[in-house]
MITIBA-234997 format. One record per residue: residue in one letter; x, y, z of N, C-alpha, C in turn. Coordinates in pm, whole numbers, padded with zeros to 5 digits, always signed. Each point is the difference from the previous one (the first is absolute). Layout:
AXYZXYZXYZ ...
This chain:
M+01593+01956+06858+00070+00000-00115+00066-00172+00064 K+00019+00002+00080+00047-00136+00030-00105-00120-00014 N-00118+00036+00026-00107-00078+00026-00014-00055-00144 L+00045+00118-00109-00043+00007-00136+00103-00136-00075 I+00102+00022+00067+00155-00070-00011-00087-00170-00036 K-00065-00039+00098-00010-00143+00030-00081-00029-00108 F-00067+00053-00110-00072-00046-00116+00081-00017-00106 D+00119+00020-00013+00120-00015-00078-00015-00152-00050 A-00044-00044-00123+00024-00134-00037+00113-00036-00051 Y+00080+00093-00044+00139+00007-00062+00106+00006+00082 P+00032-00067+00070+00110+00061+00113+00128-00018-00080 K+00094+00105+00025+00143-00014-00061+00118-00047+00070 T+00098-00022-00078+00139-00074+00069+00110+00120+00004 E+00082-00007+00063+00106+00146+00004+00056-00064-00127 E+00060+00131-00034+00079-00014-00163+00104-00078+00011 E+00081+00002+00081+00117-00114+00071-00020-00118-00008 L-00154-00046+00041-00019-00170+00029-00057-00051-00142 N+00029+00080-00095-00061-00082-00137+00124-00048-00109 I+00001-00099+00018+00067-00063-00106-00029-00029-00147 K+00099+00072-00083-00042-00028-00154+00097-00103-00046 T-00060-00094-00082+00034-00106-00048-00007-00006-00152 I+00083-00101-00066+00022-00040-00160-00132-00031-00016 S-00058-00133+00067-00115-00050-00016-00165+00127-00023 G+00037+00030+00131-00058+00136-00009-00049+00084-00092 A+00132+00027-00083-00020+00118-00103-00027-00105-00136 T+00008-00124-00011-00011-00067-00088-00159-00033-00037 V-00068-00045+00119-00136+00012+00041-00075+00139-00013 T+00071+00113-00002-00080+00161+00013+00017+00022-00155 L+00110-00045-00082-00009+00011-00148-00109-00073-00064 V+00003-00155+00000-00102-00091-00064-00114+00068+00044 S-00058+00049+00141-00114+00030+00026-00067+00089-00074 S+00089+00106-00003+00009+00149-00049-00055-00060-00146 L+00089-00064-00094-00062-00020-00161-00118-00102+00012 I-00069-00064+00064-00104-00094+00044-00061+00125+00025 I-00047+00099+00048-00085+00117+00055-00003+00074-00164 F+00092+00026-00015+00010+00094-00159-00103-00094-00069 I+00048-00111-00076-00061-00055-00056-00165-00031+00028 L-00020-00034+00095-00171-00035+00062-00047+00156-00032 F+00076+00074+00063-00043+00142-00005-00061+00055-00179 V+00085-00028-00096-00007+00033-00120-00150-00074-00037 N-00002-00108+00057-00090-00106-00101-00118+00021+00100 E-00023+00035+00120-00103+00097+00033-00039+00115-00031 L+00064+00105-00035-00031+00099-00070-00044-00048-00150 H+00045-00064-00054-00063-00064-00157-00130-00043+00022 L-00036-00073+00118-00120-00065+00009-00111+00122+00007 Y+00055+00109+00077-00100+00086+00062-00004+00082-00127 L+00097+00021-00098-00061+00110-00129-00007-00073-00093 T+00002-00148+00003-00110-00066-00119-00146-00047+00063 P-00082+00041-00096-00138-00003+00007-00027-00176+00069 H-00086-00042+00059-00055-00111+00012-00130-00028-00061 L-00004-00115-00095-00110-00001-00096-00104-00085+00092 K-00114+00048+00009-00129-00077+00067-00115-00056-00144 Q-00027-00131-00008-00069-00045-00114-00155-00059+00066 N-00063+00077-00057-00180-00098+00042-00050-00055-00178 L-00061-00073+00076-00071-00071-00122-00163+00057-00024 V-00066+00058-00090-00109+00018-00011-00097+00023-00081 V-00158-00044-00008-00019-00024-00155-00035+00096-00081 D+00036-00026-00131-00003+00146-00091-00167+00020-00015 F-00036+00086+00032-00098+00069-00065-00019+00111-00096 S+00115+00042-00042+00002+00091-00135-00047-00064-00116 Q-00059+00081-00070-00037-00080-00127-00011+00095-00113 G+00018-00003-00137+00045+00044-00106+00141+00069+00028 G+00012+00091-00082+00129+00084+00000+00085-00056-00083 A+00127+00053-00008+00105-00010-00131+00127-00058+00060 V+00069-00087-00044+00132-00049+00054+00107+00068-00090 V+00084+00040+00010+00131+00050-00084+00108-00148-00004 I+00047-00015-00098+00081-00102-00025+00106+00071-00057 N+00114-00029+00076+00144+00059-00055+00118-00084-00044 L-00011+00007-00168+00108-00089-00038+00164+00046-00044 D+00068-00089-00008+00104+00015-00053+00082-00125-00073 L-00020-00032-00118+00031-00148-00064+00107+00030-00106 D+00054-00131-00005+00108+00009-00139-00045-00149-00091 F+00023+00059-00080-00031-00151-00115+00138+00013-00103 P+00075-00052+00059+00153+00020-00121-00031-00059-00123 R-00097-00075-00044-00017-00041-00158-00123+00006-00015 L-00085+00105+00030-00116-00007-00062+00013+00184-00032 K-00024+00066-00127+00004+00116-00027-00134+00078+00034 C+00015+00128+00068-00093+00083+00032-00148+00015-00098 S+00046+00000-00158-00080-00011-00075-00122-00105-00004 E+00042-00138+00071-00080-00110-00024-00082-00031+00156 L+00028+00117+00086-00059-00037+00152-00117+00080-00034 H-00147-00048+00078-00110+00044+00018-00013-00015+00164 I-00091+00063+00068+00004+00000+00126-00174+00019+00035 D-00048-00095+00037-00155-00015+00029-00054-00028+00143 A-00112+00055+00065-00009-00019+00127-00167-00028-00018 L-00075-00148+00094-00086-00006-00033-00056-00028+00139 D-00138-00024+00057-00039-00034+00143-00163-00048-00024 I-00030-00063+00113-00130-00041+00014-00114+00072-00024 S+00029+00141+00023-00112+00108+00011-00028-00001-00169 G+00083-00056-00107-00035+00044-00106+00085+00105-00072 S+00085+00078+00101+00070+00132-00077+00120-00127-00068 Q+00053+00081-00134+00109-00003-00061+00047+00078-00063 Q+00130+00037+00072+00107+00075-00115+00101-00076-00094 L-00042+00048-00096+00095-00080-00113+00127+00082-00063 G+00102-00030-00018+00086+00069-00042+00047+00128+00074 I+00007-00036+00130+00010+00137+00091+00119+00077-00043 R-00013+00120+00022+00086+00116-00095+00020+00092+00101 N-00082+00036+00119+00051+00114+00093+00124-00046+00129 N+00024+00077+00035+00103+00016+00094+00099-00097+00005 L+00061-00087-00105+00054-00126-00024+00130+00081-00100 Y+00087-00062+00004+00142+00059-00092+00078-00156-00052 L+00036+00024-00100+00095-00122-00070+00144+00106-00011 D+00066-00071+00001+00154-00023-00027+00024-00066-00102 N+00079+00004-00068+00077-00117-00069+00128-00048+00050 L+00025-00111-00021+00134-00056+00064+00073-00048-00133 D+00128-00017+00053+00060-00070-00100+00076-00155+00022 I+00088-00091-00066+00011-00102+00041+00054-00023+00151 N+00081+00116+00054+00055-00043+00116-00096+00053+00128 G-00165+00038-00062-00091+00072+00140+00019+00118+00027 K+00081+00088-00078+00013+00127+00016-00064+00105-00099 V-00046+00124+00064-00112+00072-00090+00098+00049-00125 V-00107-00006-00092+00080+00059-00110-00040+00114-00030 E+00127+00101-00055-00068+00110+00036+00033+00035-00189 S-00089+00057-00052-00009+00033-00155+00038+00146-00022 K+00073+00057-00063+00036+00090-00029-00162+00099-00109 G-00035+00101+00032-00110+00058-00058-00158-00050+00038 S+00011-00122+00119-00140-00042+00026+00008-00032+00164 K-00102+00003-00008-00024-00029+00207-00006-00144+00019 N+00129-00044+00067-00025-00133+00040-00109-00053+00120 K-00030+00080+00038-00098-00014+00123-00137+00061-00052 V-00125-00031-00015-00124+00046-00077-00093-00054+00082 E-00117+00061+00038-00119-00037+00046-00065-00074-00080 L-00029-00085+00051-00119-00122-00089-00109+00096-00048 G-00045+00014-00115-00092+00053-00057+00032+00138-00040 S+00129+00090+00040+00039+00120+00006+00005+00000-00170 N+00014+00128-00041+00055+00017-00148+00102+00100+00027 D+00108-00012-00120+00133+00103+00043-00040+00134-00153 L-00101+00036+00031-00057+00108-00085+00079+00121+00062 K+00005+00129-00050+00077+00115+00089-00123+00031+00075 D+00038+00112+00034-00091+00099+00113-00100+00061-00080 N+00035+00058-00091-00121+00096-00114-00070-00091-00077 E+00034-00129-00018-00102-00135-00075-00052-00065+00119 D+00028+00025+00159-00092-00052+00091-00127+00113-00009 E+00042+00100+00026-00084+00166-00034-00119-00038-00094 A+00039+00002-00090-00063-00033-00095-00123-00125-00029 E+00090-00103+00101-00090-00111-00010-00106+00054+00113 K+00002+00054+00068-00079+00049+00116-00117+00091-00059 D+00033+00113-00084-00059+00080-00045-00134-00094-00125 K+00092-00090-00076-00106-00088-00059-00103-00081+00064 E+00050-00060+00145-00103-00044+00057-00132+00074+00072 K+00046+00110+00026-00086+00070+00014-00083+00066-00066 E+00034+00003-00126-00093+00017-00175-00086-00098+00029 N+00023-00158+00002-00045-00066-00042-00058-00084+00137 K-00057+00106+00100-00033-00078+00139-00163-00015-00049 L-00008-00158+00065-00138-00034-00052-00136+00043+00116 P-00133-00031-00003-00067+00044+00064+00032-00115+00098 D-00089+00043+00125-00021-00077+00126-00052-00089-00032 N-00140-00011-00070-00065-00163-00012+00047-00057-00147 Y+00131+00012-00069+00013-00051-00098+00013-00137-00013 C-00006-00104-00082+00000-00130+00035+00012-00054-00195 G+00115-00015-00027+00046-00029-00117-00033-00130-00055 D-00014-00013-00121-00063-00114-00098+00164-00120-00009 C-00046-00100+00007+00113-00117+00036-00013-00065-00173 Y-00071+00037-00065-00018-00034-00152-00025-00174+00029 G-00087-00029+00078-00034-00175-00013+00039-00084+00080 A+00144+00033+00056+00090-00071+00095-00049+00055+00190 P-00020-00111+00034-00056+00034+00159+00136+00093+00065 S-00053+00134+00080+00109+00080+00043+00070-00141+00146 T+00139+00052+00023+00062-00065+00109-00003+00078+00119 K-00052+00132-00041-00041+00067+00139-00104+00006+00120 P-00023+00011+00118-00088-00002+00042-00154+00086-00037 S+00047+00108-00066-00110+00095-00016-00068-00045-00127 G+00093-00092-00117-00071-00028-00106+00028+00090-00145 C+00094+00057+00068+00013+00095-00131+00155-00010-00062 C+00003+00054-00103+00125+00018-00074+00038+00159-00020 N+00049+00055+00107+00016+00160-00013+00164+00038-00090 T+00082-00115+00022+00092+00046-00076+00026-00104-00080 C+00118+00024-00106+00035-00086-00122+00064-00124+00104 Q+00088+00022+00065+00023-00140+00108-00100-00101+00021 D-00109+00085+00043-00140-00086+00064-00035-00063-00114 I+00004+00033-00136-00060-00073-00101+00105-00105-00026 K+00139-00010+00008+00096-00062-00031-00018-00128+00108 E+00021+00013+00115-00054-00097+00090-00134-00078-00004 A-00094+00078-00052-00119-00090-00036+00000-00113-00135 Y+00068+00070-00090+00051-00068-00135+00039-00124+00050 E+00107+00023+00074+00114-00160+00053-00098-00047+00066 A-00075+00048+00113-00058-00150+00072-00087-00065-00115 K-00056+00040-00140-00071-00027-00070+00054-00104-00123 N+00152+00049+00015+00105-00048-00110-00046+00052-00122 W-00020+00125-00011-00045+00061-00107+00106+00084-00074 N+00024+00011-00108+00080+00092-00066+00009+00165+00011 F+00056+00021+00088+00023+00161+00064+00064+00076-00099 A+00127-00037-00038+00058+00074-00085-00088+00038-00126 N-00071-00051-00101-00046+00015-00132-00074+00079+00028 S-00109+00026+00115-00091+00096+00003+00034+00140+00105 I+00106+00011+00040+00050+00084+00089-00039+00144-00029 G+00009+00040-00162-00047+00130-00088-00170+00044+00021 K-00054-00085+00046-00124-00009+00008-00084+00042+00126 F+00089-00021+00116-00051+00049+00115-00035+00106+00073 E-00071+00066+00023-00014+00133+00039+00109+00034+00105 Q-00036-00088+00084+00128+00045+00138+00127+00001-00046 C+00058-00072-00109+00145+00012-00029+00025+00120-00085 I-00106+00031-00082+00006+00124-00089+00013+00125+00101 R-00063-00014+00094-00003+00122+00087+00114+00012+00062 E+00091-00094+00025+00130+00006+00087+00086-00013-00129 G-00060+00009-00126+00161+00007-00095+00048-00099-00053 I-00072-00136+00014+00049-00095-00017-00061-00041-00151 T+00053-00039-00114-00056-00029-00113+00048-00134-00044 S+00123-00036+00074+00065-00163-00073+00054-00042+00133 I+00029-00149+00010+00061-00079+00092+00146+00056+00055 R+00059+00067-00098+00124+00036+00027-00003+00137+00100 Q-00068+00050-00021-00060+00138+00092-00018-00035+00121 F-00109-00115-00051-00044-00048+00175+00128-00052+00085 Q+00093-00075-00065+00099-00083+00061+00080+00151+00050 Q+00065+00067-00053+00065+00097+00050-00061+00104+00103 Q-00115+00028-00013-00048+00105+00115-00036-00116+00141 T-00019-00123-00034-00008-00094+00162+00106-00091+00015 N+00136+00081-00035+00128-00087-00012+00001-00136-00003 E-00090-00069-00092-00020-00087-00051+00101-00044-00122 D+00027+00074-00045+00092+00039-00097+00170-00117+00004 P+00038-00068-00088+00082-00081+00015+00107+00086+00002 V+00117+00014+00160+00132+00051+00017+00121-00099-00055 I+00086+00116-00051+00094-00047-00066+00095-00060+00157 E+00020-00122+00022+00093+00012+00135+00152+00029-00014 D+00076+00072+00122+00101-00013+00001+00076-00123-00001 P+00104-00068-00057+00056-00115-00025+00037-00084+00146 R+00024+00155+00087+00058-00053+00145-00141-00032+00110 N-00108+00040-00063-00117-00025+00072-00017-00140+00022 V+00010-00081+00082-00020-00123+00034-00091-00073+00122 G-00028+00104+00095-00065+00000+00143-00082+00136+00022 C-00089-00012+00085-00069+00102+00067-00045-00013+00133 R+00015+00122+00064-00024+00058+00128-00126+00026+00029 V-00074+00004+00084-00143+00037+00023+00007+00033+00120 N-00021+00127+00018-00013+00071+00157-00091+00085+00001 G-00106+00052+00131-00086+00076+00000-00090-00078+00088 Y-00132+00062-00033-00124-00095+00110-00092+00037-00113 L-00127-00111+00071-00126-00007-00052-00080+00011+00099 S-00134+00030-00034-00082+00012+00123-00150-00099-00020 V-00032-00133+00084-00087-00072-00019-00095+00011+00121 N-00110-00061-00018-00102+00011+00104+00030-00086+00108 K-00070+00043+00102+00046-00122+00128-00085-00154-00001 V+00004-00058-00094-00053-00068-00019+00095-00161-00047 R-00055-00116-00022+00086-00118-00042+00035+00025-00161 G+00087-00027-00049+00041+00028-00132+00131-00074-00042 N+00049+00103-00132+00140-00056-00037+00036+00163-00085 F+00102-00015-00027+00102+00097-00088+00099-00118-00058 H+00035+00033-00110+00076-00075-00085+00098+00077-00101 I+00101-00035-00008+00111+00065-00103+00015-00113-00094 A-00022+00015-00138-00013-00120-00120+00024+00071-00128 P+00073-00053-00125-00002+00010-00101-00115+00016-00087 G-00020+00068-00089-00110-00006-00119-00109+00127+00096 K-00046+00072-00079-00138+00082+00036-00124-00054+00024 A-00066-00005+00103-00088-00066+00099-00158+00040-00113 S-00054-00092+00040-00156+00052-00038-00090-00103+00064 Q-00127+00057+00012-00115-00044+00086-00097-00129-00119 Q-00043-00080+00006-00091-00072-00098-00071-00067+00108 G-00106+00061+00015-00125-00087+00083+00088-00023+00128 R+00017-00111+00080+00074-00022+00113+00141-00022+00020 S+00047-00005-00155+00135-00030-00008+00103+00118-00021 H+00092-00038+00088+00096+00156+00003+00126-00095-00130 L-00001+00089-00088+00118-00073-00121+00141+00133+00021 H+00085-00067-00073+00088+00084-00044+00058-00059-00128 R+00018+00146-00083+00018-00048-00148+00161+00029-00030 L+00059-00105-00018+00146+00025-00013-00019+00062-00120 S+00129+00113-00028+00047+00045-00135+00052-00076-00066 N+00042+00015-00172+00083-00119-00074+00101-00019+00049 S+00050+00152+00059+00180+00005+00045+00024-00108+00091 I-00108-00024+00077+00027-00102+00129-00003-00139-00037 D+00103-00039+00005+00005-00184-00008-00042-00077+00127 K-00104-00019+00012-00030-00070+00130+00096-00110+00043 S+00041-00072-00119+00093-00101+00073+00128+00070+00074 K+00050+00085-00043+00107+00045+00054-00004+00112+00089 L-00149-00003+00102-00016+00079+00086+00111+00025+00134 N+00033+00063+00047+00103-00010+00119-00064+00121+00121 L-00094-00110+00067-00049+00108+00118+00088+00008+00112 T+00120-00018+00001+00037+00033+00111+00008+00112+00057 H-00028+00004+00139-00046+00147+00053+00084+00028+00172 I+00019+00088+00027+00088+00047+00096-00113+00097+00099 I-00061-00071+00077-00092+00134+00103+00057+00079+00085 K+00052+00115-00003+00098+00082+00090-00094+00021+00129 K-00160+00041-00051-00082+00049+00112-00176-00014-00052 I-00055-00050+00085-00124+00007-00032-00085+00016+00186 S-00065+00104-00031-00040+00006+00130-00144+00076-00029 F-00104-00019+00108-00119+00070+00007-00042+00069+00103 G+00047+00132-00058-00023+00148+00096+00115+00025+00049 K-00002+00084+00107+00126+00050+00022+00086-00082+00109 D+00094+00058-00011+00112-00114+00085+00006+00059+00145 F+00015-00041+00112+00010+00039+00144+00124-00085+00046 P+00038+00050+00108+00122-00023+00076+00019-00161+00046 G+00108-00080-00044-00008-00136+00007-00138-00116-00093 V-00026+00066-00129-00075-00066-00098+00101-00094-00049 I-00052-00121-00031+00077-00112-00068-00120-00031-00158 N+00098+00037-00085-00095-00040-00139+00079-00119-00034 P-00083-00127-00017+00075-00155-00033+00048+00015-00146 L-00043+00109-00077+00036-00030-00153+00105+00081-00041 T+00053+00087+00125+00132+00087-00071+00100-00059-00010 D+00071-00003-00119+00103-00011-00044-00010-00168-00013 H-00127-00026-00087-00002-00128-00002+00013-00016-00170 Y+00092-00121-00038+00058-00039-00109-00021-00111-00032 H-00095-00030-00171-00047-00133-00053+00046+00004-00128 L+00097-00102-00010+00043-00041-00141-00055-00110-00041 Q-00034+00040-00145-00079-00090-00085+00112-00073-00041 S+00019-00148-00006+00096-00084-00042-00026-00040-00159 H-00126+00016-00053+00034-00019-00152-00084+00128-00054 L-00030-00012-00124-00061+00103-00082-00148-00067-00012 G-00078+00055-00011-00168+00006-00019-00057+00043+00095 P-00157-00018-00047-00115+00051+00059-00011-00088+00149 K+00012+00126+00113-00018-00066+00150-00103+00106+00051 M-00036-00086+00095-00106+00137+00119+00079-00016+00109 F+00022+00091+00047+00059-00003+00151-00132+00089+00089 Q-00002-00052+00103-00125+00043+00081+00019+00027+00179 Y-00012+00109+00024-00004+00024+00129-00103+00056+00106 F-00030-00104+00071-00145-00013+00047+00050+00095+00153 I-00081+00092+00004+00073+00092+00122-00124+00031+00082 K+00026-00019+00148-00116+00039+00101+00015+00110+00083 L-00066+00099-00033+00001+00166+00026-00085-00042+00154 V+00139+00073+00117-00106+00051+00091+00008+00134+00011 P-00102+00031+00037-00047+00153+00041+00104+00052+00111 T+00070+00106+00013+00087+00043+00135-00038+00148-00002 I-00031+00027+00161+00017+00159+00018+00162+00014+00082 Y+00030+00118-00021+00130-00004+00084-00040+00159+00060 Y+00007-00004+00161+00013+00145+00032+00154+00013+00066 Q+00002+00101-00034+00134+00103+00065-00061+00063+00126 K+00057-00020+00125-00096+00127+00091+00111+00115-00006 D+00131-00009-00015+00034+00118+00016-00004+00112-00118 T-00015-00048-00116-00045+00097-00099-00167+00004+00008 K-00084-00102+00033-00141-00011-00009-00041-00011-00148 T+00089-00089-00049-00047-00008-00129-00044-00157-00045 T-00101-00062-00085-00044-00059-00012+00057-00105-00136 I+00057-00113-00049+00035-00053-00109-00103-00091-00013 K-00082-00014-00099-00064-00092-00065+00068-00081-00114 T-00009-00138+00033+00049-00037-00127-00015-00144+00038 N+00112-00145-00082-00051-00109-00024+00147-00064+00045 Q-00007-00144+00039+00098-00114+00000-00030-00077-00073 Y+00118-00096-00010-00060-00112-00079+00084-00083+00002 S-00083-00127-00023+00093-00160-00023-00071-00031-00134 V+00128-00079-00064-00016-00040-00175+00059-00154+00003 Y-00058-00031-00102+00002-00176-00015+00031+00015-00137 E+00109-00007-00103+00033-00040-00119-00035-00100-00073 Y-00040-00001-00104+00006-00124-00099-00029+00043-00151 S+00113-00107-00068-00001+00019-00165-00026-00152-00050 R-00040+00033-00144-00045-00099-00093+00073+00031-00103 D+00039-00113-00097+00055+00007-00133-00116-00007-00078 L-00066+00078-00106-00101+00020-00074+00015-00081-00117 Q+00130-00048-00032+00025-00087-00105-00061-00129+00012 Q-00043-00042+00112-00047-00162-00002-00123+00016-00099 T-00071-00078-00047-00131-00007-00066-00125-00027+00110 S+00061-00009+00131-00138+00014+00107-00011+00120+00051 S+00134+00072+00011-00019+00120+00063-00095+00109-00110 S-00072+00094+00080-00063+00121-00072+00024+00116+00120 G-00002+00143-00106+00029+00108+00103+00100+00104-00060 L-00001+00105+00015+00065+00109-00059+00155-00016+00044 P+00098+00011-00088+00127+00032+00056+00052+00135+00080 G+00071+00012+00107-00038+00111+00066+00049+00009+00172 I+00017+00117+00025+00002-00023+00149-00127+00045+00080 F-00064-00076+00093-00140+00045+00032+00036-00016+00146 F-00073+00102+00068+00010+00023+00159-00180+00025+00007 I-00017-00128+00103-00122-00039-00001-00027+00079+00196 Y-00076+00068+00023+00003+00038+00150-00153+00013+00023 D+00018-00013+00165-00156-00014+00080+00040+00083+00086 F-00140+00026+00070+00058+00118+00133-00081-00110+00143 S+00081+00022+00079-00051-00107+00135-00092+00120+00064 P-00095-00096+00064-00118+00103+00079+00067+00038+00129 I+00126-00069+00013+00050+00053+00196+00134+00124-00100 M-00004+00083+00149+00051+00157-00034+00101-00028+00079 V+00101+00051+00028+00131-00003+00068+00036+00194+00044 E-00046-00015+00117+00033+00123+00080+00134-00008+00074 I+00112+00108-00089+00136+00008+00064+00013+00162+00084 V-00002-00046+00136+00029+00158+00090+00166-00020-00002 E+00013+00142-00037+00156+00034+00052+00011+00053+00130 E+00101-00027+00110+00007+00013+00143+00109+00037+00051 K+00043+00080+00066+00136+00036+00077-00069-00060+00146 K+00159-00042+00055+00007-00021+00147-00027+00158+00057 S-00022+00025+00133-00010+00108+00034+00148+00041+00047 F+00020+00150+00017+00120+00040+00074+00029-00067+00160 F-00137+00001+00050+00047-00050+00127+00066-00152+00029 H-00089-00079-00093+00022-00130-00023+00169-00040-00062 F+00041+00119-00071+00148-00023-00048+00073+00026+00132 I-00018+00093+00085+00058+00049+00110-00009-00101+00095 T-00109-00067+00018+00027-00147+00068+00077-00090-00020 Q-00044-00031-00102+00114-00097-00090+00135-00002+00004 L+00048+00151+00009+00122+00010-00007+00053-00002+00121 F-00077+00076+00169+00036-00006+00082+00054-00164+00064 G-00125-00075-00051+00035-00161+00020+00098-00072-00051 L+00056+00045-00115+00093-00032-00072+00137+00025+00085 L+00022+00151+00033+00136+00047+00052+00007-00072+00168 G-00127+00017+00053+00017-00074+00131+00027-00144+00025 G-00066-00039-00087+00011-00196-00037+00173-00043-00039 I+00036+00076-00106+00146+00005-00037+00122+00048+00084 Y-00067+00081+00110+00097+00074+00122+00013-00136+00081 S-00130-00040+00066+00034-00086+00087+00048-00134-00032 I-00033-00049-00130+00053-00114-00065+00186-00029+00005 S+00012+00158-00038+00164+00011-00019+00026-00001+00152 S-00030+00051+00084+00047+00002+00171+00003-00093+00007 L-00080-00092-00005-00007-00167+00064+00112-00081-00083 I+00045+00058-00116+00089-00077-00058+00166+00037+00024 D-00019+00138+00002+00127+00047+00068+00007-00047+00172 N-00061-00003+00045-00018-00083+00144+00066-00121-00019 L-00059-00073-00049+00034-00129-00044+00161-00019-00024 L+00008+00069-00093+00145-00015-00089+00116+00077+00146 F-00046+00094+00048+00083+00060+00094+00053-00132+00121 R-00127-00035+00064+00004-00118+00091+00085-00118-00041 S-00022-00044-00168+00065-00082-00007+00167+00005-00040 L+00019+00112-00030+00141+00023-00019+00063+00052+00099 N-00073-00011+00104+00086+00051+00101+00008-00154+00109 S-00098-00073-00015+00024-00140+00064+00112-00075-00087 F-00003+00006-00111+00114-00065-00069+00143+00078+00038 Q+00017+00097+00034+00140+00089+00027+00040-00025+00139 K-00117-00034+00069+00067-00045+00146+00039-00144-00024 K-00070-00065-00058+00043-00156-00013+00165-00023-00036 I+00009+00088-00121+00099+00004-00043+00106+00022+00103 E-00008+00130+00094+00081+00051+00102+00021-00100+00088 L-00069-00089+00016-00025-00085+00143+00046-00144-00074 G+00051+00010-00146+00078-00145-00024-00097-00107-00061 K-00119+00043+00011-00077-00130-00044-00027-00013-00141 I+00008+00101-00058+00013-00006-00168+00157+00023-00050 Y+00049-00074-00038+00134-00019-00099-00017+00089-00113 
């Protein structure tokens, strides 16, 4: 036992020989506070995942990208808005109606709540009752067309890839492309008769193109929801007027109720994201506000560079495939004689060939313990040196006072 005592690296002094001082107590309290703060900081770093990023070539091809939208147009009515998406593959989505919602806004930007009517309606949805919906479904079953059916376009070239006009709407689009009068001949088209449409009024009612009596409080519109596009370079835009494609030209036809000289395309982008969000993601267009200083047709363009991103979560073993983006903004006034284009808000996007891989990692427990022990030992050693220095300095100062060297 006596031989074992020789290995004690922490020799002790008698309790009676220990001297406690005010300076020592002060150093102890300060060092304890520092230890607590640094311990909390180390614990936070241990519990917070560390993100490791790698750049790799994106070999993925095809697929779709979901674009999440939440925008306000304080001075443009919902009835005037149309959303289209086009890309370099030739895909066109005109008058997108699925998965997007409109909210009427009042002069203060608040959602208008009209009695007896829905203030939030899915684009393209109708407000028929449930029994009317069921009747419509039964009617569709009765009028189900053969798989090889190809409807006649009555002299107009079809705007569909199939070259057919299978619905009354298809014929209308074909006639509009040729600038032919669709309304006068609507009662002669077999497709329209099959759908129970014999007048332009019926067509407008069934396709939600019937002019709506606006609530006088409705001065703005909120667009929110999502749309799906191909993973290729393209654009989607929100513009007044119904869209149509004539050859290679994409046109918007303004209704008689829209005065081009009084257009106000002021907009607030609350959020635009391309895919799912992940921890730490930054969407540059979030809470972006653009005020149109004067009335009239104006084009706002946002050039977006998308970077495919894969986010790995090791704890949950989940993978999030999404996109980050940077953006450049440009706007121009179309009232100038040299300017051409469509008034509206255009989002032109392109994909980077480089993909970002983000791996979520956490520090090991042993690394945390090592850091903690190093922290405690370091502060204890430094505080001991400071206490010893203070004790010797104060003791020497006291002796000089007693010897009369310091008055």
